[in-house]
Structure formats: structure tokens, C-alpha cells
C-alpha positions in Angstrom: -22.8 9.6 23.6 -23.5 9.5 19.9 -21.2 12.5 19.4 -18.4 10.7 21.2 -18.9 7.6 19.0 -18.7 9.9 15.9 -15.5 11.6 17.2 -13.9 8.2 18.0 -14.6 7.0 14.4 -13.2 10.3 13.0 -10.0 9.8 15.1 -9.6 6.2 14.0 -10.1 7.2 10.3 -7.6 10.1 10.6 -5.1 7.8 12.2 -5.5 5.2 9.4 -5.1 7.6 6.5 -1.9 7.6 4.5 -0.4 10.5 2.8 1.7 10.5 -0.3 5.0 12.3 0.0 5.6 11.6 3.7 8.1 9.0 5.1 6.7 6.0 6.8 7.8 7.2 10.2 6.5 10.8 9.8 3.0 12.2 10.3 2.1 15.2 8.2 1.1 18.4 10.0 -2.4 18.3 8.5 -2.9 14.8 9.8 -1.5 15.6 13.2 -3.8 18.6 13.4 -6.8 16.6 12.4 -6.2 14.0 15.0 -5.3 16.5 17.8 -8.3 18.7 17.2 -10.6 15.7 17.6 -8.6 14.5 20.6 -8.9 17.8 22.4 -12.7 17.6 22.2 -12.5 14.6 24.5 -11.4 16.8 27.4 -14.5 16.8 29.5 -13.4 20.1 31.2 -12.9 21.9 27.9 -16.0 24.1 28.1 -15.6 25.0 31.7 -12.0 26.0 31.2 -12.2 27.8 27.9 -13.5 31.3 27.5 -15.7 32.6 24.6 -13.5 30.7 22.1 -11.0 27.9 22.1 -7.5 29.2 21.4 -4.6 26.9 20.5 -1.2 28.5 20.6 1.7 27.2 18.5 4.9 27.9 20.3 8.2 27.9 18.4 11.8 29.1 19.0 12.7 32.1 16.9 16.1 31.9 15.0 15.9 28.1 15.0 15.1 27.1 11.4 13.6 23.7 12.3 11.4 25.1 15.1 10.3 28.0 12.9 9.4 25.5 10.1 7.4 23.4 12.6 5.6 26.5 13.7 4.7 27.6 10.2 3.5 24.1 9.3 1.5 23.6 12.5 -0.2 27.1 12.3 -1.2 26.4 8.7 -2.5 22.9 9.5 -4.5 24.1 12.6 -5.8 27.1 10.8 -7.7 24.7 8.5 -9.9 24.0 11.5 -10.8 27.7 12.3 -14.0 27.4 10.3 -15.2 24.7 12.7 -16.2 24.9 16.4 -14.7 23.1 19.3 -17.5 21.8 21.5 -19.7 24.8 20.5 -16.8 27.3 20.8 -15.1 29.1 17.8 -11.6 27.7 17.2 -8.6 30.0 16.8 -4.9 29.5 16.3 -2.3 31.9 17.7 1.4 31.6 16.8 3.8 32.5 19.7 7.6 33.0 19.3 9.0 31.9 22.7 11.1 34.6 24.4 10.8 34.0 28.1 8.5 32.5 30.7 7.1 35.9 31.7 6.5 37.0 28.1 4.8 33.7 27.3 2.7 33.9 30.5 1.5 37.4 29.4 0.7 36.1 25.9 -1.2 33.0 27.1 -3.4 35.2 29.4 -3.9 38.0 26.9 -4.9 35.6 24.1 -7.0 33.3 26.4 -5.0 30.2 25.3 -6.6 26.8 26.0 -4.1 24.5 24.4 -0.4 24.9 23.6 1.4 23.0 20.8 5.1 23.0 21.5 7.5 22.8 18.5 11.0 21.3 18.7 13.9 23.6 19.7 12.5 24.4 23.1 14.1 21.5 25.1 15.7 23.8 27.7 12.4 25.7 28.1 10.1 22.6 28.4 9.8 22.7 32.2 8.9 26.4 32.1 6.3 25.9 29.3 4.8 22.9 31.1 4.5 25.0 34.3 2.8 27.8 32.4 0.4 25.3 30.8 -0.5 24.0 34.2 -1.0 27.4 35.7 -3.2 28.4 32.7 -5.1 25.1 32.7 -4.1 24.7 29.0 -3.6 21.3 27.5 0.0 20.9 26.3 0.8 19.1 23.1 4.3 18.1 22.0 5.6 18.0 18.5 8.3 15.7 19.7 7.7 12.3 21.5 10.4 13.1 24.0 8.4 16.3 25.0 5.3 14.2 25.9 7.3 11.5 27.7 9.1 14.2 29.7 6.5 16.9 30.5 3.6 17.5 28.1 0.2 16.0 27.9 -0.2 14.5 24.5 1.0 14.2 20.9 0.6 12.1 17.8 3.5 9.8 16.8 4.3 6.6 15.0 4.2 3.9 17.7 4.6 0.2 16.6 4.4 1.3 13.0 1.1 3.2 13.3 0.0 6.7 14.2 -1.0 6.8 17.8 -2.1 9.5 20.3 0.4 9.4 23.1 -1.0 10.6 26.5 1.0 11.6 29.6 -1.9 11.2 31.9 -0.3 12.7 35.1 0.7 15.8 33.2 -2.8 16.2 31.6 -4.4 16.0 35.0 -2.0 18.7 36.3 -3.3 20.9 33.5 -6.9 20.3 34.6 -7.8 18.0 31.6 -10.2 15.2 32.1 -9.9 12.6 29.3 -12.5 9.9 29.8 -12.1 6.2 29.2 -13.6 6.4 25.7 -10.7 8.6 24.6 -8.0 6.7 26.6 -9.0 3.4 24.9 -7.9 5.1 21.6 -4.7 6.4 23.0 -1.3 4.9 24.2 -0.3 6.0 27.7 3.3 7.1 28.2 4.0 4.3 30.7 2.8 1.7 28.2 5.0 3.2 25.4 8.3 3.0 27.2 
């Protein structure tokens, strides 16, 4: 219980921080990663679903400049957490250039992926990626708010002028995640954000 209280405090502090050089409606990749890594630890099924380590895949669309930039920024931000552990498991980041559902399925299985961060530029592939996340029991994270409201589990966005964790609870349950009430009190649910 004390660990959850500390994690909740860390999330609130990360959400309250301000960064110089970022527009008021943007959240820097480092700040997103900090909030999301702590949020993922609230999945009560994390240890039973993960293997020997916790792998977060960053999925981007090749030959899409904005998506590739998102991928580079997200990988760099999440790699800052590789020196830490996720609920006792080593944390690792794996970049994935999206090619097809079958290629991604192979990569998710090969790399033992436990969470998938989806960059913009993959609108037409979102349903396929969400299905793969559900099959793999990997928590899906959207870089775009629209991705979370449509099909993915969570993301960090400016809502009502403040950084908030947005959770699509039905989608997270389809992926096998179990976020408790302590975490959900810190979050905004999709149905409440519309």
C-alpha cells in the first residue's frame, strides 16, 4: 500500500511539472514517459503477464516524418527508464517500424512485448494494432488522444488545461490489464472526457 501511495505521489508530481520550451498544450516526451512508466506499474496483472523483463515497444510508421520523429523521441524518453525496474522486472524499450499485422505480431512475440506505445501516422492500422495488443495481452498507449478515445488503453494529454492520464477502461480490460481504483482516481476516463 505504501508503494502505491509513493507511486501516486510521483505521478501527481510528474503531471504538475512544467517544462521550458514546450507549448502550453504539449507534453514533452520525457514527461509523458515519466507519467506512463509509473501508470503502467498500476496494472495489477503486470507481473503475471510479463516475462523475465518488461518490454515496451514504440511503434511508428516508416517514411512518415512526423511518426518517425515521434518514434525517436519516445524511444529516447523511455530509454531513460531502462536503468530502473518495473515491479521487480528489468525495463526495456524496443522500437518497431510498422509494416503489417503479421510482421508486428511476430515482433511482439519474439521480443516479449508487454506494452505498445503507438505513434501518430498509424490511423488506418489502429484496429489491427489494438487487436494484436489484445491478443498479446499488452497494454496499448496512444501518442494521440484520438487513438485512446477510439481503440487504445491509455495516454497522457492536456485535458482542461492540465496533463491528465486518459484511460479507455473497456479497451484496457480487453488487453488483460487490471487498473485499480487508486490509479483510476488519478486518471480521466474516456467517457468522462468527451
